[in-house]
C-alpha positions as CSV (number, residue, x, y, z in Angstrom):
1,M,-32.1,-21.7,9.4
2,S,-30.3,-23.3,12.4
3,H,-27.5,-25.6,11.9
4,S,-26.9,-28.4,14.8
5,L,-23.2,-28.5,15.8
6,K,-23.4,-32.1,16.9
7,K,-20.6,-34.4,15.8
8,P,-21.1,-35.9,12.1
9,P,-22.5,-39.4,12.5
10,D,-19.5,-40.9,10.6
11,A,-16.9,-39.0,12.8
12,A,-16.1,-41.7,15.7
13,P,-14.3,-41.0,18.6
14,E,-10.6,-41.5,17.9
15,P,-8.7,-43.6,20.7
16,Q,-5.1,-44.1,20.5
17,S,-5.7,-46.8,17.5
18,D,-5.6,-47.2,13.8
19,S,-7.4,-43.6,13.8
20,E,-4.2,-41.8,15.5
21,T,-1.8,-43.8,13.3
22,A,-3.9,-42.7,10.2
23,V,-3.6,-38.9,11.4
24,R,0.1,-39.1,12.3
25,A,0.6,-40.4,8.9
26,E,-0.8,-37.3,7.3
27,A,1.2,-34.7,10.0
28,T,4.1,-34.5,11.4
29,P,4.3,-33.3,15.0
30,R,5.2,-29.9,16.1
31,P,8.6,-28.9,15.6
32,E,10.9,-27.9,18.4
33,G,10.3,-24.2,18.7
34,D,7.2,-23.8,16.4
35,P,5.4,-20.9,18.1
36,A,2.1,-21.8,19.9
37,P,-0.7,-19.6,19.3
38,A,-0.7,-16.1,21.2
39,A,-3.6,-16.4,24.4
40,P,-6.9,-15.0,23.6
41,S,-7.6,-11.3,24.2
42,D,-10.7,-9.8,25.4
43,S,-9.8,-7.2,23.0
44,G,-11.9,-7.9,19.5
45,A,-9.1,-6.1,17.7
46,G,-6.4,-8.5,19.5
47,N,-8.6,-11.7,18.2
48,Q,-8.8,-10.2,14.6
49,A,-4.9,-9.8,14.3
50,T,-4.1,-13.1,16.0
51,C,-6.7,-15.1,13.6
52,R,-5.1,-13.2,10.5
53,Q,-1.6,-15.0,10.4
54,P,-2.3,-18.9,11.8
55,T,0.9,-20.4,13.2
56,A,2.3,-23.4,10.9
57,R,0.4,-25.9,13.3
58,Q,-2.9,-24.1,12.8
59,E,-2.3,-24.4,8.9
60,R,-1.4,-28.3,9.1
61,I,-4.8,-28.6,11.3
62,L,-6.2,-26.9,8.3
63,E,-4.8,-29.7,5.9
64,L,-5.7,-32.7,8.1
65,V,-9.2,-31.4,8.2
66,R,-9.9,-30.9,4.4
67,R,-8.3,-34.5,3.8
68,R,-10.4,-36.3,6.3
69,G,-13.6,-33.8,6.9
70,F,-13.3,-34.2,10.6
71,V,-10.6,-34.7,13.2
72,S,-11.2,-35.1,17.0
73,I,-9.4,-32.9,19.3
74,D,-7.7,-35.7,21.1
75,A,-6.1,-37.1,18.2
76,L,-4.7,-33.5,16.7
77,A,-3.4,-32.8,20.6
78,R,-1.7,-36.5,20.2
79,T,-0.4,-35.9,16.7
80,F,0.9,-32.2,17.3
81,E,2.3,-33.3,21.0
82,V,0.5,-30.4,22.6
83,T,-2.2,-30.2,25.0
84,P,-6.2,-30.2,24.3
85,Q,-6.7,-26.4,25.5
86,T,-3.8,-25.4,22.9
87,I,-5.7,-27.4,20.1
88,R,-9.2,-25.9,21.3
89,R,-7.6,-22.3,21.0
90,D,-6.4,-23.5,17.6
91,I,-9.6,-24.5,16.4
92,N,-11.6,-21.5,18.3
93,Q,-9.1,-19.1,16.1
94,L,-9.6,-20.8,12.9
95,C,-13.4,-20.9,13.4
96,E,-13.4,-17.2,13.8
97,L,-12.1,-17.0,10.4
98,E,-14.7,-19.3,9.3
99,L,-12.3,-21.8,8.1
100,L,-13.5,-24.9,10.2
101,R,-16.7,-25.4,12.4
102,R,-17.0,-26.7,15.4
103,Y,-18.2,-30.2,16.7
104,H,-18.6,-32.0,19.8
105,G,-15.5,-33.3,20.4
106,G,-13.4,-31.9,17.4
107,A,-13.7,-29.6,14.0
108,G,-15.0,-30.2,10.8
109,L,-15.6,-28.3,7.3
110,P,-17.5,-25.4,7.0
111,S,-21.1,-25.6,5.8
112,S,-22.4,-26.6,2.2
113,V,-25.6,-24.8,2.8
114,E,-23.9,-21.0,3.6
115,N,-21.3,-19.3,2.4
116,L,-18.4,-17.3,3.9
117,A,-19.0,-14.1,5.4
118,Y,-18.3,-11.3,2.6
119,Q,-15.8,-9.7,4.8
120,T,-13.8,-13.0,5.4
121,R,-14.1,-13.9,1.5
122,Q,-12.5,-10.4,0.5
123,V,-9.8,-11.4,2.7
124,L,-8.9,-14.8,1.4
125,W,-6.6,-15.5,-1.5
126,Q,-6.5,-11.6,-2.2
127,G,-3.4,-11.9,-3.8
128,E,-4.3,-15.1,-5.8
129,K,-7.7,-13.3,-7.1
130,Q,-6.0,-10.1,-8.6
131,A,-3.4,-12.5,-10.4
132,I,-6.9,-13.8,-11.7
133,A,-8.4,-10.7,-12.6
134,R,-5.2,-9.6,-14.2
135,A,-5.2,-12.4,-16.7
136,L,-8.8,-11.9,-17.3
137,A,-8.2,-8.1,-17.8
138,E,-6.0,-8.7,-20.5
139,Q,-8.7,-11.0,-22.6
140,V,-11.1,-7.9,-22.9
141,P,-10.6,-5.5,-25.5
142,D,-11.6,-1.5,-25.1
143,E,-14.8,-0.7,-26.1
144,A,-16.3,-3.9,-25.1
145,S,-19.7,-5.0,-23.2
146,L,-19.6,-6.9,-20.2
147,F,-22.0,-8.3,-17.4
148,I,-20.4,-8.6,-14.2
149,N,-21.9,-10.8,-11.2
150,I,-21.7,-10.9,-7.5
151,G,-18.4,-12.0,-6.0
152,T,-15.3,-10.8,-4.6
153,T,-13.2,-12.3,-7.4
154,T,-15.3,-10.3,-9.8
155,E,-15.0,-7.3,-7.9
156,E,-11.1,-7.9,-8.3
157,V,-11.9,-8.0,-12.2
158,A,-13.8,-4.4,-12.0
159,K,-10.5,-3.1,-10.5
160,A,-8.2,-4.8,-12.8
161,L,-10.2,-3.3,-15.9
162,M,-10.1,0.3,-15.0
163,G,-7.3,0.6,-17.3
164,H,-9.5,0.0,-20.2
165,R,-11.2,2.3,-22.4
166,G,-14.8,2.7,-23.1
167,L,-16.5,-0.2,-21.6
168,R,-20.1,-0.9,-21.2
169,V,-21.1,-2.9,-18.1
170,I,-24.1,-4.4,-16.5
171,T,-23.7,-5.7,-13.3
172,N,-25.9,-6.8,-10.1
173,N,-23.0,-5.9,-7.8
174,L,-23.5,-2.4,-6.2
175,N,-19.6,-2.9,-5.6
176,V,-18.7,-3.3,-8.9
177,A,-20.8,-0.3,-10.2
178,S,-19.0,1.9,-7.5
179,I,-15.6,1.2,-8.7
180,M,-16.4,1.3,-12.5
181,S,-18.7,4.2,-12.1
182,S,-15.6,6.4,-11.1
183,K,-14.3,6.0,-15.0
184,A,-15.7,8.9,-16.8
185,D,-15.6,6.9,-20.2
186,F,-17.1,3.8,-18.5
187,E,-21.0,3.5,-18.7
188,V,-22.1,1.6,-15.8
189,T,-25.8,0.1,-15.8
190,V,-26.9,-1.5,-12.7
191,A,-29.7,-4.2,-12.5
192,G,-32.8,-3.7,-10.3
193,G,-33.7,-5.7,-7.5
194,L,-33.6,-6.9,-4.0
195,V,-30.3,-5.3,-2.2
196,R,-28.6,-8.3,-0.1
197,T,-27.1,-5.9,2.9
198,R,-24.0,-8.8,3.5
199,D,-22.2,-8.1,0.0
200,R,-24.4,-5.7,-1.7
201,G,-25.3,-8.3,-4.4
202,I,-28.7,-7.2,-6.3
203,V,-31.2,-10.6,-6.9
204,G,-34.7,-11.1,-8.2
205,E,-36.7,-11.3,-10.9
206,A,-36.1,-7.3,-11.9
207,A,-32.6,-8.3,-12.4
208,I,-33.2,-11.0,-14.7
209,D,-35.8,-9.0,-16.6
210,L,-33.2,-6.1,-17.1
211,I,-30.2,-8.8,-18.0
212,G,-32.4,-10.7,-20.6
213,E,-33.2,-7.4,-22.9
214,F,-29.4,-7.5,-23.7
215,K,-26.8,-9.7,-25.8
216,L,-23.3,-9.0,-24.4
217,D,-19.5,-9.4,-25.5
218,F,-18.5,-10.9,-22.2
219,G,-20.4,-12.2,-19.2
220,I,-17.8,-12.5,-16.3
221,I,-19.0,-15.0,-13.5
222,G,-17.7,-16.0,-10.3
223,I,-18.7,-19.2,-8.6
224,S,-18.7,-21.0,-4.9
225,G,-18.2,-24.4,-5.6
226,I,-16.8,-26.6,-8.8
227,D,-17.7,-30.4,-8.3
228,A,-15.8,-33.1,-9.5
229,D,-17.7,-33.8,-12.5
230,G,-17.7,-30.2,-13.5
231,T,-21.0,-28.9,-12.3
232,L,-21.3,-25.1,-10.8
233,L,-22.4,-24.6,-7.6
234,D,-23.5,-21.8,-5.6
235,F,-25.4,-21.2,-1.8
236,D,-28.1,-18.6,-2.7
237,Y,-30.5,-19.5,-5.6
238,R,-32.0,-16.3,-6.5
239,E,-27.9,-15.3,-7.3
240,V,-27.9,-18.4,-9.3
241,R,-30.8,-17.6,-11.4
242,V,-29.3,-13.9,-12.1
243,A,-25.9,-16.1,-13.2
244,R,-27.9,-18.2,-15.5
245,A,-29.5,-15.1,-17.1
246,I,-25.9,-13.2,-17.8
247,M,-24.8,-17.1,-19.3
248,E,-27.7,-17.1,-21.8
249,N,-27.3,-13.3,-22.8
250,S,-23.4,-13.5,-23.1
251,R,-21.6,-14.3,-26.7
252,Q,-18.6,-15.5,-23.9
253,V,-18.6,-16.6,-20.6
254,F,-15.7,-16.3,-18.6
255,L,-15.7,-17.6,-14.8
256,V,-13.1,-16.6,-12.4
257,A,-12.3,-19.2,-9.5
258,D,-9.3,-19.8,-7.4
259,H,-7.9,-22.9,-6.9
260,T,-10.4,-23.5,-3.5
261,K,-13.0,-23.5,-5.4
262,F,-12.3,-26.9,-6.9
263,G,-14.1,-29.7,-5.0
264,R,-15.9,-27.4,-2.9
265,N,-19.7,-28.3,-2.0
266,A,-22.9,-26.0,-2.3
267,M,-26.4,-26.9,-2.7
268,V,-27.7,-24.9,-6.0
269,R,-26.6,-26.1,-9.4
270,L,-25.5,-23.1,-11.9
271,G,-24.7,-25.2,-14.9
272,S,-21.4,-27.0,-16.0
273,L,-18.0,-25.9,-16.9
274,T,-18.8,-27.1,-20.5
275,Q,-21.1,-24.3,-21.0
276,L,-18.0,-21.8,-20.2
277,S,-15.7,-20.1,-22.8
278,A,-12.7,-19.7,-20.4
279,V,-11.7,-20.7,-16.9
280,F,-9.4,-18.4,-15.1
281,T,-7.9,-19.9,-11.9
282,D,-4.5,-19.4,-9.9
283,R,-3.3,-23.0,-9.9
284,S,-3.7,-26.1,-12.1
285,P,-7.2,-28.0,-11.5
286,P,-7.5,-31.4,-10.7
287,A,-6.8,-33.8,-13.9
288,P,-10.7,-34.7,-14.4
289,I,-11.3,-30.9,-14.6
290,R,-8.2,-30.1,-16.6
291,D,-9.6,-33.2,-19.1
292,L,-13.1,-32.2,-19.1
293,L,-12.2,-28.4,-20.4
294,K,-9.9,-30.2,-23.2
295,Q,-12.7,-32.5,-24.3
296,S,-15.2,-29.2,-24.1
297,E,-13.0,-26.9,-25.8
298,V,-13.0,-24.4,-23.0
299,Q,-10.0,-22.6,-22.6
300,L,-7.8,-22.6,-19.3
301,H,-6.1,-19.8,-18.1
302,I,-3.7,-20.4,-15.0
303,A,-2.4,-16.9,-13.4
304,P,-0.5,-17.8,-10.2
305,A,-0.1,-15.2,-7.9
306,P,3.4,-13.3,-8.0
307,V,5.7,-14.6,-4.8
308,D,5.2,-11.5,-2.8
309,S,1.7,-11.4,-2.9
310,Q,0.9,-14.9,-2.2
311,S,-1.4,-15.8,0.7
312,A,-0.8,-17.9,3.5
313,A,-1.6,-21.4,3.6
314,D,-5.2,-20.9,4.7
315,G,-5.6,-17.9,2.5
316,T,-5.0,-15.1,4.6
317,P,-2.6,-12.3,3.8
318,R,1.0,-13.2,4.6
319,D,2.8,-11.0,7.0
320,P,5.5,-9.5,4.9
321,D,8.3,-11.0,7.5
322,V,7.1,-14.4,6.7
323,A,8.4,-15.9,3.4
324,P,6.0,-17.6,1.3
325,A,6.1,-21.6,1.2
326,G,8.8,-22.8,-1.0
327,T,10.9,-19.7,-1.2
328,P,14.4,-19.4,0.8
């Protein structure tokens, strides 16, 4: 499916007027000495290195776009007191990470009909996902039976469970199977079906049929987005059908989701937070979500990443020489 990158209809051009004032109210100008982004390199490796650690200004651009949905290049240039060409370079680098999407005259949020590339998701919020995985692993006893579905966070869960004994695992994720099958006392069953080349996930009727033959202790699932009303959302209808089968055939259902999933849009409805046994995340969810979990008696486990493994503001790994936000 092709996607038009025309400027969204509700994103009108922003002359120096009230819209500029609104942007200025949400971001501070670039301080004296704030480093400008490095010039683009012809080398693919150079471009990747540049994008892996955004500047402070790029992190503030991300924050603005998340708040407003769309911001024009001219308004950003005025806000940060740099040239439009500099802002375009910033946007290009953030788009390479698939954190923004270019539109005519500015930048907006990524598509709600297409997920980020698997390689990007592997890197984003990695320290936070590992903390979530460790918290979940503490709730799983030895010799338990588990479903584990598709996702980069569930893959971190697989790694965190490697210290357990005698687990019985059914998965539609070849990456999870590869990790857990290396332990001699684990029994790993892989659901059949169509293998997605982009992330080695398995979908289709054969996977659903196999899952329906079992009733396991735990179903461990990831998700692409959680709506404000608690609806669980994803991008691939086939993947959602397998996840539903896991939920229906598990005695307890554990959801792993980093903080960026709350309020994120996707097209396909999986279910509701109220159907879960527990939610594992790295930051406290919005108040309405917390209230819904409490009313539904769904356990909430918050597992912040250790300071030395926290990601940068855009989710990419932080340079070891750069202190995480909020530290001296």
